[in-house]
Backbone as JSON, one array per atom type, in Angstrom:
{
  "sequence": "MSDVTTLLDRWNAGDEDALKELIGVVHGELRILAAGQLRRERPGHTLQPTALVHEAYLRLAGLREMPVTSRRHFYGVAAEAMRRILVDYARQRTAEKRGGGDVVHVPLETALNLPLDVRVDFVRVDEALGSLRALAPEKARVVELRYFGGLSIDETAEAMELSPATVKRYWTFARAWLYRELGGE",
  "N": [[6.0, -22.4, 5.94], [7.99, -18.78, 4.67], [10.63, -18.46, 2.96], [11.88, -16.35, 3.76], [11.46, -16.84, 6.65], [12.82, -19.09, 7.31], [15.62, -18.78, 6.87], [16.21, -16.57, 8.51], [15.43, -18.56, 11.49], [17.29, -20.28, 10.91], [19.11, -19.03, 11.2], [18.97, -17.75, 13.84], [18.96, -20.29, 15.43], [22.05, -20.01, 15.42], [23.38, -20.81, 12.74], [25.01, -19.23, 10.69], [25.55, -18.68, 7.54], [23.55, -18.44, 7.14], [22.51, -15.86, 7.38], [24.1, -13.98, 5.7], [22.5, -15.8, 3.26], [19.94, -15.01, 3.76], [19.93, -11.65, 3.58], [20.88, -11.98, 1.03], [18.32, -12.87, -0.37], [16.81, -10.64, 0.19], [17.73, -8.15, -0.09], [16.96, -6.25, -1.91], [14.56, -4.89, -0.79], [16.09, -3.85, 1.1], [17.56, -1.91, 0.47], [15.61, -0.13, -0.17], [14.0, 0.64, 1.52], [16.79, 1.82, 3.43], [17.03, 3.87, 1.08], [14.8, 5.54, 1.16], [15.53, 6.26, 4.11], [18.35, 7.96, 3.56], [17.57, 9.39, 2.11], [16.04, 11.93, 4.5], [18.16, 12.97, 4.9], [21.21, 15.07, 5.08], [22.51, 17.42, 2.14], [24.32, 16.05, -0.13], [25.3, 14.0, 1.14], [27.96, 10.89, 1.76], [27.66, 8.17, 1.6], [25.57, 5.39, 0.62], [22.93, 4.17, -1.05], [23.05, 1.52, -1.29], [25.42, 1.04, -0.26], [24.86, 1.5, 2.74], [23.36, -0.22, 3.02], [24.72, -2.46, 3.76], [26.84, -1.64, 6.17], [25.11, -2.25, 7.52], [24.2, -4.43, 7.67], [27.22, -5.51, 8.34], [27.0, -5.0, 11.44], [24.19, -6.09, 12.1], [25.44, -8.87, 11.51], [26.85, -9.5, 13.87], [24.99, -9.61, 15.96], [24.24, -11.44, 18.27], [22.69, -11.26, 20.77], [20.19, -11.0, 20.91], [17.12, -12.6, 19.45], [15.79, -13.08, 16.12], [12.43, -13.0, 15.62], [10.47, -12.94, 13.39], [9.8, -11.71, 10.45], [9.29, -8.92, 9.8], [10.07, -8.06, 12.09], [12.66, -8.43, 11.65], [13.11, -6.81, 9.82], [12.54, -4.5, 11.3], [14.88, -4.69, 13.01], [17.09, -3.65, 11.31], [16.61, -1.28, 10.57], [16.43, -0.51, 12.46], [19.74, -0.63, 13.1], [20.34, 0.83, 10.2], [19.49, 3.38, 10.75], [21.1, 4.04, 13.72], [23.26, 3.31, 11.91], [23.61, 6.11, 10.88], [23.23, 8.13, 12.81], [25.77, 7.34, 13.72], [27.3, 8.66, 11.88], [26.99, 11.4, 11.33], [27.65, 12.06, 14.0], [30.44, 11.65, 13.59], [30.49, 13.59, 11.79], [30.21, 15.76, 12.96], [32.2, 16.06, 15.25], [34.07, 16.27, 13.16], [33.79, 19.0, 12.27], [34.15, 20.67, 14.27], [36.57, 21.43, 13.94], [36.3, 23.84, 12.19], [37.52, 23.38, 9.24], [35.66, 23.51, 7.15], [34.01, 26.03, 7.66], [32.3, 28.53, 5.79], [31.95, 31.23, 5.28], [28.87, 33.39, 5.59], [27.14, 36.25, 3.67], [24.94, 38.08, 5.57], [22.72, 39.0, 4.04], [23.09, 37.27, 2.27], [22.25, 34.84, 3.08], [19.76, 34.94, 4.04], [18.25, 34.1, 2.01], [18.65, 31.82, 1.62], [17.25, 28.69, 0.24], [15.42, 27.26, 3.36], [16.63, 24.05, 5.36], [15.07, 21.55, 5.64], [16.08, 19.57, 6.5], [16.23, 15.86, 8.5], [18.3, 16.29, 11.61], [20.01, 13.8, 12.65], [21.32, 13.05, 14.92], [20.12, 14.68, 17.27], [17.72, 13.72, 16.81], [18.82, 11.05, 18.18], [19.53, 11.28, 20.27], [16.31, 12.77, 21.39], [14.81, 10.71, 21.08], [16.51, 8.99, 22.68], [15.6, 9.7, 24.68], [12.86, 10.13, 24.62], [12.53, 7.35, 25.03], [13.89, 6.51, 27.3], [11.38, 7.99, 28.87], [9.37, 6.51, 27.72], [9.56, 3.63, 26.97], [7.82, 1.8, 24.73], [6.19, 4.1, 23.01], [8.68, 4.59, 21.78], [9.62, 3.16, 20.57], [7.27, 2.71, 19.03], [8.08, 4.47, 17.11], [10.36, 3.86, 16.17], [9.74, 1.91, 14.53], [7.75, 2.83, 13.04], [8.67, 5.5, 11.49], [11.61, 4.95, 10.96], [12.02, 2.25, 10.46], [9.67, 2.31, 8.47], [7.14, 0.97, 8.59], [3.18, 0.28, 8.44], [0.73, 1.88, 10.29], [-0.64, -0.59, 11.28], [1.06, -3.42, 10.42], [2.98, -1.89, 12.8], [1.65, -2.27, 14.85], [1.35, -5.66, 14.84], [3.77, -6.01, 14.79], [3.85, -5.53, 17.59], [2.85, -6.64, 18.55], [0.2, -4.85, 19.56], [-3.24, -3.14, 20.29], [-4.44, -1.54, 16.55], [-5.35, 0.73, 17.49], [-4.35, 1.47, 19.9], [-1.44, 1.63, 18.66], [-1.74, 4.15, 17.48], [-2.11, 6.34, 19.59], [0.4, 6.21, 20.47], [1.51, 7.06, 18.2], [0.85, 9.62, 18.08], [0.98, 10.76, 20.83], [3.94, 10.35, 21.07], [4.9, 11.7, 18.42], [3.88, 14.29, 19.07], [5.75, 14.53, 21.19], [8.03, 14.57, 21.0], [8.29, 16.69, 19.03], [8.6, 18.91, 20.86], [10.84, 18.04, 22.19], [12.68, 18.61, 20.12], [12.74, 21.16, 19.75], [10.13, 22.77, 18.73], [6.93, 24.63, 18.94]],
  "CA": [[6.72, -20.71, 6.0], [8.0, -18.06, 4.24], [12.22, -18.48, 2.76], [12.76, -15.33, 5.45], [11.54, -16.98, 7.83], [13.49, -20.3, 7.44], [16.27, -18.22, 7.06], [15.95, -16.2, 10.27], [15.01, -19.77, 12.28], [18.3, -20.73, 10.85], [20.2, -17.5, 11.61], [19.0, -17.61, 15.23], [19.89, -21.45, 15.21], [23.53, -19.56, 15.01], [24.15, -20.79, 11.13], [26.47, -17.41, 9.88], [25.59, -18.23, 6.26], [21.86, -17.8, 6.92], [22.25, -14.15, 7.41], [24.16, -14.57, 4.17], [21.73, -15.97, 2.13], [18.92, -13.9, 4.13], [20.96, -10.61, 3.28], [20.63, -12.26, -0.4], [17.37, -12.61, -0.54], [15.55, -9.09, 0.88], [18.77, -7.18, -0.48], [16.29, -5.36, -2.66], [13.92, -4.45, -0.48], [16.85, -3.0, 2.37], [18.05, -0.75, -0.31], [14.54, 0.73, -0.57], [14.48, 1.05, 3.24], [18.14, 2.74, 3.27], [16.92, 4.98, 0.12], [13.83, 6.3, 2.36], [16.28, 7.27, 5.42], [19.8, 8.27, 3.51], [16.87, 11.37, 1.48], [16.01, 12.42, 4.98], [19.51, 12.89, 5.2], [21.48, 16.26, 4.5], [22.53, 16.88, 0.72], [25.91, 15.54, -0.26], [25.59, 12.83, 2.02], [28.24, 10.46, 0.85], [26.97, 6.86, 2.11], [24.75, 5.12, -1.03], [21.56, 2.78, -0.51], [24.3, -0.08, -1.18], [26.72, 0.59, 1.74], [24.31, 1.59, 4.75], [22.73, -2.07, 3.8], [26.17, -3.22, 3.62], [27.19, -1.7, 7.16], [23.91, -2.37, 7.93], [24.89, -5.52, 7.2], [27.84, -6.32, 9.16], [25.93, -4.57, 12.54], [23.61, -7.7, 12.35], [26.09, -10.13, 11.72], [27.38, -9.2, 15.04], [23.95, -9.64, 17.01], [23.14, -12.45, 18.86], [21.94, -11.79, 22.29], [18.49, -11.04, 21.07], [16.27, -13.76, 18.9], [15.42, -12.09, 15.29], [11.36, -14.19, 15.29], [9.36, -12.6, 12.28], [10.16, -10.9, 8.95], [8.74, -7.62, 10.28], [11.11, -7.6, 13.45], [13.96, -7.89, 10.79], [12.87, -5.59, 8.77], [12.92, -2.97, 12.27], [16.07, -4.2, 13.37], [17.4, -3.72, 10.13], [16.2, 0.06, 9.87], [17.23, 0.41, 13.5], [20.74, -0.43, 12.54], [20.72, 1.95, 9.47], [19.54, 4.33, 11.56], [22.1, 3.64, 14.17], [24.96, 4.05, 11.67], [23.84, 7.2, 9.79], [23.74, 8.76, 13.95], [27.38, 7.99, 14.38], [28.29, 9.41, 10.24], [26.52, 12.81, 11.53], [28.37, 12.76, 15.52], [31.78, 12.32, 13.41], [31.07, 15.05, 10.99], [30.21, 17.27, 13.43], [33.48, 16.48, 15.57], [35.07, 16.69, 12.35], [33.83, 19.85, 12.37], [34.7, 21.16, 15.15], [37.73, 22.67, 13.9], [35.88, 24.65, 11.61], [37.95, 23.95, 8.59], [34.64, 23.36, 6.52], [32.98, 26.68, 7.92], [31.95, 28.77, 5.24], [31.1, 32.29, 5.94], [28.43, 34.04, 4.3], [27.18, 37.31, 4.18], [22.9, 37.81, 5.94], [21.68, 38.83, 2.53], [22.6, 35.26, 0.7], [21.89, 33.49, 4.04], [17.96, 35.1, 4.97], [17.83, 34.48, 0.37], [18.9, 30.54, 1.1], [15.85, 27.57, 0.88], [15.17, 26.37, 4.62], [17.03, 22.95, 4.91], [14.26, 20.9, 6.8], [16.73, 17.79, 6.59], [16.78, 15.87, 9.81], [19.35, 16.24, 12.4], [19.98, 12.5, 12.95], [22.04, 13.08, 16.47], [19.76, 15.69, 17.87], [16.33, 12.43, 16.66], [18.74, 9.72, 18.39], [19.66, 12.05, 21.54], [15.57, 13.44, 21.89], [14.44, 9.48, 20.89], [16.87, 7.8, 23.73], [14.78, 10.27, 26.1], [11.62, 9.57, 24.88], [13.03, 5.87, 25.18], [13.87, 6.57, 28.99], [10.12, 7.62, 29.4], [8.23, 5.86, 27.4], [9.99, 2.89, 25.47], [7.05, 1.99, 23.71], [6.21, 4.69, 22.3], [9.56, 5.75, 21.57], [9.81, 2.11, 19.53], [6.61, 2.97, 18.21], [8.87, 6.03, 16.46], [11.77, 3.24, 15.44], [9.16, 1.3, 13.67], [6.9, 3.45, 12.05], [9.49, 6.7, 11.1], [12.56, 4.63, 10.62], [11.15, 0.95, 9.55], [8.99, 2.45, 7.37], [5.99, 0.21, 8.46], [1.96, 1.11, 8.52], [0.08, 1.53, 11.66], [-0.87, -2.15, 11.47], [2.14, -3.79, 10.46], [3.53, -1.78, 13.35], [0.34, -3.16, 15.72], [1.29, -7.09, 14.23], [5.22, -6.64, 15.83], [4.89, -5.47, 19.12], [1.59, -7.15, 19.76], [-0.33, -4.26, 20.38], [-4.17, -2.75, 18.51], [-3.67, -0.35, 16.4], [-5.91, 1.98, 18.17], [-2.79, 1.63, 21.26], [-0.37, 2.03, 18.13], [-2.49, 5.71, 16.82], [-2.42, 6.76, 20.68], [1.38, 6.03, 21.04], [1.77, 7.26, 17.44], [0.7, 10.51, 18.52], [2.14, 11.13, 21.27], [5.41, 10.27, 20.07], [5.44, 12.78, 17.99], [3.9, 15.42, 19.8], [6.9, 14.34, 22.13], [9.22, 15.18, 19.79], [8.1, 18.31, 17.97], [8.59, 19.4, 21.62], [11.97, 17.58, 22.48], [13.32, 19.09, 19.05], [12.22, 23.11, 19.06], [8.49, 23.24, 18.16], [5.79, 24.83, 20.24]],
  "C": [[7.66, -20.25, 4.78], [10.18, -19.03, 3.68], [12.85, -17.62, 4.04], [12.68, -16.55, 6.34], [12.55, -18.45, 7.93], [14.75, -19.94, 7.83], [16.87, -17.51, 8.65], [15.51, -17.32, 11.71], [16.31, -20.48, 11.79], [19.12, -19.61, 11.14], [20.03, -17.86, 13.48], [19.4, -18.84, 15.91], [21.42, -20.82, 15.54], [24.4, -20.27, 13.54], [23.98, -18.92, 11.26], [26.01, -17.46, 8.62], [23.96, -18.42, 6.25], [21.55, -16.76, 6.87], [22.84, -13.39, 6.32], [23.08, -14.27, 3.32], [20.2, -15.03, 2.88], [19.47, -12.5, 3.11], [20.61, -10.65, 1.4], [19.15, -12.01, -0.96], [16.06, -11.25, -0.27], [16.9, -7.98, 0.53], [17.97, -5.88, -0.78], [14.98, -4.5, -1.83], [14.6, -3.32, 0.75], [16.84, -1.71, 1.83], [16.77, 0.34, -0.28], [14.41, 1.16, 0.82], [15.88, 1.91, 3.76], [17.58, 4.02, 2.33], [16.31, 6.26, 1.0], [14.45, 7.15, 3.8], [17.14, 7.87, 4.53], [18.34, 10.11, 2.9], [16.01, 11.97, 2.66], [16.93, 13.07, 5.5], [19.77, 14.58, 4.36], [21.59, 15.97, 3.26], [23.84, 16.9, 0.51], [26.2, 14.1, 0.44], [26.91, 11.82, 1.26], [27.93, 9.01, 0.63], [25.35, 6.84, 0.94], [24.04, 4.5, 0.21], [22.74, 1.57, 0.01], [24.91, -0.12, 0.13], [25.35, 0.9, 2.69], [23.27, 0.0, 4.29], [24.31, -2.55, 4.22], [26.86, -3.22, 5.07], [25.44, -2.24, 7.78], [23.79, -4.05, 8.27], [26.02, -6.41, 8.34], [27.92, -5.28, 10.78], [25.78, -5.72, 12.79], [24.41, -9.05, 12.07], [26.73, -10.54, 12.54], [26.4, -9.59, 16.08], [23.55, -10.56, 17.06], [22.56, -12.61, 20.53], [20.21, -11.52, 21.75], [17.83, -11.66, 19.41], [16.0, -12.67, 17.31], [13.79, -12.88, 14.9], [10.83, -13.39, 14.27], [10.18, -12.25, 10.9], [10.04, -9.59, 8.91], [9.88, -7.2, 11.44], [12.3, -7.81, 13.17], [14.24, -7.0, 10.6], [12.93, -4.03, 9.94], [13.96, -3.0, 13.29], [16.97, -3.59, 12.27], [17.73, -2.04, 9.87], [16.78, 0.57, 11.41], [18.77, 0.79, 13.38], [21.11, 0.35, 12.08], [20.76, 2.8, 10.16], [20.89, 4.61, 12.82], [23.75, 4.63, 13.59], [24.75, 5.54, 10.95], [23.63, 8.44, 11.42], [25.19, 8.71, 14.05], [27.72, 8.74, 12.78], [28.3, 10.98, 10.83], [27.68, 12.87, 12.42], [29.53, 12.86, 14.5], [31.99, 13.5, 12.4], [31.14, 15.83, 11.5], [31.45, 17.0, 14.15], [34.21, 16.68, 14.39], [35.22, 19.03, 12.13], [34.01, 21.28, 13.19], [36.08, 22.49, 15.18], [37.95, 23.7, 13.01], [36.6, 24.95, 10.14], [37.12, 23.65, 7.67], [34.02, 24.49, 6.64], [33.4, 27.51, 6.37], [30.82, 29.92, 5.24], [30.66, 32.29, 4.98], [27.57, 34.85, 4.69], [25.66, 37.38, 4.85], [22.2, 37.37, 4.77], [21.06, 37.25, 2.44], [21.86, 34.73, 1.88], [20.44, 33.61, 3.9], [16.94, 34.67, 3.03], [17.6, 32.71, 0.43], [17.28, 29.25, 1.32], [16.41, 26.94, 2.55], [15.79, 24.91, 4.07], [16.83, 22.21, 6.34], [14.84, 19.55, 7.39], [16.85, 17.36, 8.82], [18.52, 15.79, 10.54], [19.5, 14.59, 13.51], [20.52, 12.65, 14.51], [20.71, 13.38, 17.33], [18.09, 14.22, 17.99], [16.95, 11.77, 17.18], [18.6, 10.61, 19.73], [17.57, 12.22, 22.14], [14.75, 12.05, 21.61], [15.19, 9.14, 22.29], [16.23, 8.73, 24.96], [13.33, 10.43, 25.98], [11.52, 8.22, 25.27], [13.06, 5.75, 27.05], [12.42, 6.54, 29.68], [9.01, 6.85, 29.34], [8.37, 4.75, 26.54], [9.0, 1.92, 24.56], [6.77, 2.63, 22.97], [7.51, 5.23, 21.73], [9.67, 4.21, 20.79], [8.75, 1.95, 18.34], [7.32, 3.96, 16.73], [9.49, 4.88, 15.14], [10.82, 2.67, 14.45], [8.38, 1.77, 12.16], [8.02, 4.58, 11.13], [10.57, 5.83, 10.78], [12.86, 3.19, 9.4], [10.42, 1.09, 8.62], [7.63, 1.52, 7.49], [4.51, 1.17, 8.49], [1.75, 1.12, 10.12], [-0.05, -0.09, 12.06], [0.31, -2.57, 11.43], [3.29, -3.59, 12.0], [2.66, -2.59, 15.29], [0.73, -4.49, 15.55], [2.62, -7.59, 15.39], [5.22, -5.83, 16.68], [3.63, -5.62, 19.38], [0.87, -6.25, 20.6], [-2.42, -3.82, 19.67], [-3.47, -1.71, 17.88], [-4.3, 0.7, 16.64], [-5.12, 2.14, 19.2], [-1.85, 2.4, 20.51], [-0.36, 3.6, 17.63], [-2.19, 6.16, 18.19], [-0.84, 7.15, 20.48], [2.25, 6.99, 19.9], [1.8, 9.18, 17.37], [1.41, 11.52, 18.89], [3.55, 11.35, 21.27], [6.26, 11.86, 19.28], [4.88, 13.93, 18.07], [4.95, 16.24, 20.73], [8.13, 15.5, 21.4], [9.7, 16.19, 19.62], [8.63, 19.07, 19.36], [10.04, 19.52, 22.36], [12.6, 18.55, 21.26], [13.43, 20.56, 18.8], [11.36, 23.37, 19.43], [8.22, 24.33, 19.63], [5.28, 23.4, 20.76]]
}
């Protein structure tokens, strides 16, 4: 058994110190995961990868209703925690903008010449993913593991105990469904 598996077993058994040790062991990998998620965020986002990992740790520390059974499962749970943190930040920012204090008026000619920002709107993605989860929970889980968790088709198949062909079908369906839901044709 690897160090990670041993620490997960201890954490699942109720050892609070095991999570601290686990984060110490996997901190570098979690920072890479966090950096990947932040690359999809808007420019000028105030969270840094280390801060996102620390916020995810605080959320994971309160997680007791679901045992984390493997290294891949842990990374999936950590990625989901990070995604929810980014959604919460996006919602908070949207709420702050409702006052209009940081709205800047730009002439139409200038706006047409600005580069298109194709960064992810995490609030809309979260809402669309929630709708997909209600319709097809396994397909939504594939999106969480592949897109937010950074797992490959094979790793997702292993984590979900499905065949790689099934994961590919679910991934194809979910991407098309989300594209349509988020305003694509």
